[in-house]
N, C-alpha and C positions, 0 to 999 in steps of 0.2 A: 624408688625406680621411677624412671622415666617413664612419661605415658605418651603413646605416640597417638597424635589427633591427626585426623584429616583435616581438611582446610575448610567445611562447612562447621565442624568442632571449634576452628579457631575463631572463624564469625560471630560464633554463638559466646563464646569464652569472652570476646572483642566487647561483647555490648553490640554488636551490627543487628542482631534480631530484635533487641526491645532488653531492657534491664527484669522482667520477669524470667528471659530465656536466658541474659545473663548470671544470674546467681542461680536457676536450677544448673546449669552446668559447671558452673563454678563448686555446688557441693557435689556433681557427678564424679567430677573429677578426682574432690578430694577423698572421696568414696572408695574408689576406683584404685589410689594409691594406699587406701590403709584397710583394701583386700588384696592386693597384690596384682592385680589386673595390668597388662603391659598396653592395652588398649581401648577401646569402645568397640560396640558391636550394636546394629539395626535390631531395633524390636517393632515387631509388627500389630500389638494390640499391648493395653494394659489394665489392670485392676485395682484399684485405690481403696487401700484402707485409711487413709488419715481424715475420710468424713464423718468418723465417729469421733465424740466431740469427749477428750480426755481435761479439757484445760483451756488456759487461753492461752497457750503457748499456738496448741496449732489452729485454732481462730486467727489470733496474730499474722502466721505463716500464710493461709490460705489466703488471704486478704490482700497480705503484701504482695502476694503472687497476684491476684484481679487488679491491682489497683497497676500493675507494671504490665498489662496488659494479656497476659496468659493465655495463652492456647492449647489444647494436648494437639499433638502433628498425626497423634494414631488414635485408632478408636480405642474406646477409654471406658469401661465401667465402673458403674459406685458399688463398694460393699456397704453393708448394713450404716445405715446414721442410728442415732440416741431416741430418733421421735417415729413414727408413723404419721408421715406427714396424710395419710388419707384419713386415720382415726384419731385424730390429739389427743382426743377422750382417753385412750388409753395408758398416757401419758401420768405418772404418779408422783411422779417429781416438782421442784417449785415450777410457778411459769417464769423465773426469770433462766432457769438451766434449762428449759424447754426451747425459750427462746434464741441463746447462743448457741443449742445444736441446733436451730434452723438455722440460723445466721451459717454456720459452718457449711450446711448441707447444699445451701444455695449457693458460697460461694465456690465450690468445687461443680456444681451445674455450668455458672458461668464461666468457666476455662471449658466449657463445649462435651465434660465429662457425660455420659446416658446414665441418667436417672433411676437405672433399675433396681438399687438399695439390697442387693442379696449378695451372700455369701455363696451362693451358689450360681455363679453368674454362667456356667456354665450349661445347667436347665433352663438357663433364661438368655436366649440367643447368641451368646459369647462361646464360643469354642474354638479356639486354635488349632489348626491342623498337626499333624506328625512332623517331626523335626523343625517346626519355626520355633522361632526366639521369642518372649515376653517378659512381662515385666508385669509380674503378678506379687500382689500382698494378700493377708487373709491366708491363714494357715491351711486351712484344708482346703481353698480354691487353689493354693502352690499344691499341695500334695496329689489334688483331684486332675491337674493341668500338666504335670510332669508323669502322673503314673498313667493314666485312667487314655489321657489324649496324646501322651506322648511329647507334648509340647515342653520346651525348654526356659526355665526359669528359678532363681536362686528364691530364698526366703528372704524378701525385700520387705520393709515396712513403714510403717510413716514417714513422711515427706519425703523418703527418696522414692517415692512410687509415683507420687506427682512429679517429681523431677523426670522422671525417664519416660514420662507420657507427653511433658514439653519439649522434649527434647528427642524424643525416638529414637532416645541412644542407650546402652547399659554397658556395666565392665564386662569386659569377657573374661569371667573366670568362674571353678564351682561349676554347677550343672548345666552353664550351656555349653559346656565344652565336651563332646561327646565322651573323650575318654573317660571325662569322670563321672559319668554316669551307670558305671559298670556295678552290679551287685557284691554288697562285702559281707555280708552273714548269710547263709541259708537258713531256712525256717522247713523243715519238715514236717508235716502234717500227721500223725501217726494213728492209725484207729480211730479215728473221727467219723461219729456214725454217718454216712450217706445223710440220713435224713435232716441231723442238724446244719451239713455242708449248706443244706437250702433254706435253713432257715435264716431272715433278716434279724434275729438278733445274735445270734453268734458273731455277724463284721464287728461289730462296737468291739466286741469282750476278745476277739482275735487282736483286732486294730490295737487294744491297749494295750496288750500284751508283747505284742511287736515294739512300740513307742517304747514301754519303758524297757526294753533291752537293747533296743538296735540307738538309740538314743539319736544321733544326729548322723550315722550310719544306712546306708541302703539296706534294707531287708529283700531278700527274695524268698517268696512262699509258695512251696511245694505240697498240691495235693487239693488246690482251689478245683472245682467241677468247672468246664469249660462255658456252660451256661450261666453264671457267677454273673449277675445284673450287675447294672449302671451306680443304682439306689447301694444296692451292697456294698460296691468299694467303694462308694461314696462313704457309708459311714464307718468301714473300715479305715480308710484315710485319715478321715476325721479326728478320730481316737485317737488314731496313731500318733497324728502330729499333735496333743491336748498331750499326751502323757509322755512323749517323748518330742525329740524336734525331726521326725522324719518328715523329709520333704520329698520323697520318691521312693517306692517300693515296685519291685515286679513281680507279676503275678505267672507261674510257667503254666504256655497254653492259655491265658486269659488277657495279660495286658499287652500291647502292642511293639514293646523292645524285648519281649520275653516269650516269643515263641518256643523256644527248647531251653532248657536248663544252659547249655550251651552259652547261649544267645545272651540271656541274661549276666554271666558272668563274662560273659567276650570273650570266651575260651580260654578264661584262667580258670583256678579251683578257687571253691570258695574257701576264706580264712576260718573259717567257723561254722560246723553246723550244729544246729541248735534242733532236739526234736519238742517235736510242741505234741502234746496227750490230754485226752478229756479233762485227766487230774488238773494238767497246767490251766487249762481253760475254765475250772470250778476255781481254782484259787483268785485267778484275775477275776471274776464275777463277784467275787465275796469284795474288791477291794473298788469297785465300782459303787456300790453302797456305804451311806455312815450312818444310817440307822436301821435299827432289824423293823421286820416285816410289823405289821401295824397298823393304825390310822396314818392317812394319808389325807394333805389338804388343798395340794397342790397339782396338777397332770401336765406337766409338757412336753411337748414334740414343736419338732422342728430344728435340730440343728446338727448338720446344716437344715437350712431351709425346706421345707415338705415338699415334696415332686406332685404329681396331678399321680401320677401311677402309686403313691403313700396314700392319696387320696382315696385311690380308687379300693384301695385295702382297709383304709378304714373306718370306710363309711356302711357296711354292713356290717360290721362289728358296734357301733356307737349306736343303729337301729336297733340293733339287739341288746345292748347293754348300754341305754341311756347312762350319763354321768348325774350322779347324788347331788342335790341342789349343794350340799354344804363344799363339794369338792368345786374348787376354780381351775378349769380346763382351759389349756391357753394351746394353740397351734400357730407358730412362726413358718411363714411361707412369701414368698413372691411375689408381683404384681401381675406379673402375667399368668401364674397359677389363681390365683386368687379370680381371674376374671374369667377365667375355663373352671374355676368351682362354680362360679356364678352363673354361664353358663349350662352348665349342667344339673341347673336347678338345688344342689346342695348347698348351698350358702344359708337359704333359707332353714332347709333341716337343722344344718348346723347353729344357727341363733336361735330356731326353736329348743334346743335343748341347750342351750346356754353356753356354747363353747364358743370363746373368742379367737380369729383369725388375726392376726397381726401381722402386717407385711411391712416392710423399710428398717425392722430393728429385729431385736433380738433379746431374750428372756435376761439374761446372766452377760448386758452388757449396758442393759439401761432398767430403769424403775418401773417394769410392764405389771408385775404382779401386784395384784390390791392388797394381798393377806403380807401381815409381817412376821413370818420369820415361820418355823412349821414344818413339816416334811415332804419334801416336791418328788415326785415319783416321775421316769421317764425313760425314753427307750433309747436315748442320743448319748452316747460314750462321751459326747463334749460337755452336753449340760450335766452331766453325772459330775465330770472332771472340776467345772468351776463354781455350780453352783452354791456348793460350800463354802467358796472363798470370796467371790464377786458379788451374791444378793444374800446368803446368812441363812438360806435353808440345808436342812440336810437330807439325806437322799437317798430313794429307794431305786435303786436299775431293775429294767425288766423288757420284755418284749411291748411291740403294739401289744396286741390280744393282751397282756397282764396287765397294761396301761389303763386301756377301759374298760376291763373288767374289775379292775380294781377301783376305781373312779367310781363304777356302779356302787361296788358294796361299801365305798368312805374307808375302805381300809383294804390292806395287802392280797392279793389273790393270786395263786401262785399255778401255773401249768406243773404239775410232777414230773410229767415225761420230757422237758426238755432237754435237762443235763446229763440225762443215763444213758449208760451205754447198749443198752436195748430197750426198747417199750416196755419190755413186763417187766424188767427184775425191781 
């Protein structure tokens, strides 16, 4: 398919804006052809995943762009890297690996990207508005931008993300086009206790079920409470993007493109209606763990990165149930939240209780955990999904309170009321 290019596109492709811009535009035009896009469109911001070190090819690519004079044209934030630049002692890998990872992070900074180093840029100053086209990478950031903010991006990945940031252009296809944002599957919550709908732990479980079932289709959820919080939607989307390839979901009466069921489906009927019962959720809950309840060795929170609101819920629990000395306790967050935690006097208390706060990176993408193997407990659907394969830990999943109280005891503690139909049954 021939791709329609503007005069500025042609100038970039011809090398009139420099070699790095030319290389970026050449890659972008090639990928537009792969996607079947007939034109490019302007994007107003970008979020880059390519700053996470996976090998020499990513480093060579970034440094070649820098050598060609690359500078981003639009506001551009950076996803997590492989090292915590503020606390390099957290890195448990080799010095050579740390040095290469830091070089890669530095290269993206040199291109003018904003070094917030977080998988949750939407909670760290980068919030595109409803209906704007953006070029975001990192699965949870993508689904949040599309679903909760109503911005428009496809599931972009390494290399093409920075090309779009440098050119300010993206292929006009997929979720950039309003007609492709229509819901495709209806998930009806049936007889879910209202108390459970208010529990944070409900959302990664529901998200994991959605991702497994919908895969890359657009799910519409009917039955969530209107007061569902941003952090709850964050957890839902991250889990759906981990178990499947969900890039956009609609929640009727909650998310901006779904004020009504009719709006979510753009006036057309759903292709399929899928009931979601408490029994279905219990079955999915079982898939989020790979180890039986028993002794635990690590508790890891913060995927996506912990927000200030999540710290506010966490601190009273921690004061009541401080971690056992034998349990390694890690919370991943971003630098802005870290500063706010410090301002509130919480950082000193966390350190006194041997809770490690990690910024700039994440437990499942970098060697952060000191212990080699064992059982890791988490309230994150994303951590639960990736920890066994990425870092070799068995996983136990639970609520925030279950994680904190389990860390206190050194073995899994369960709130037996959570997943019951009624409190007393």
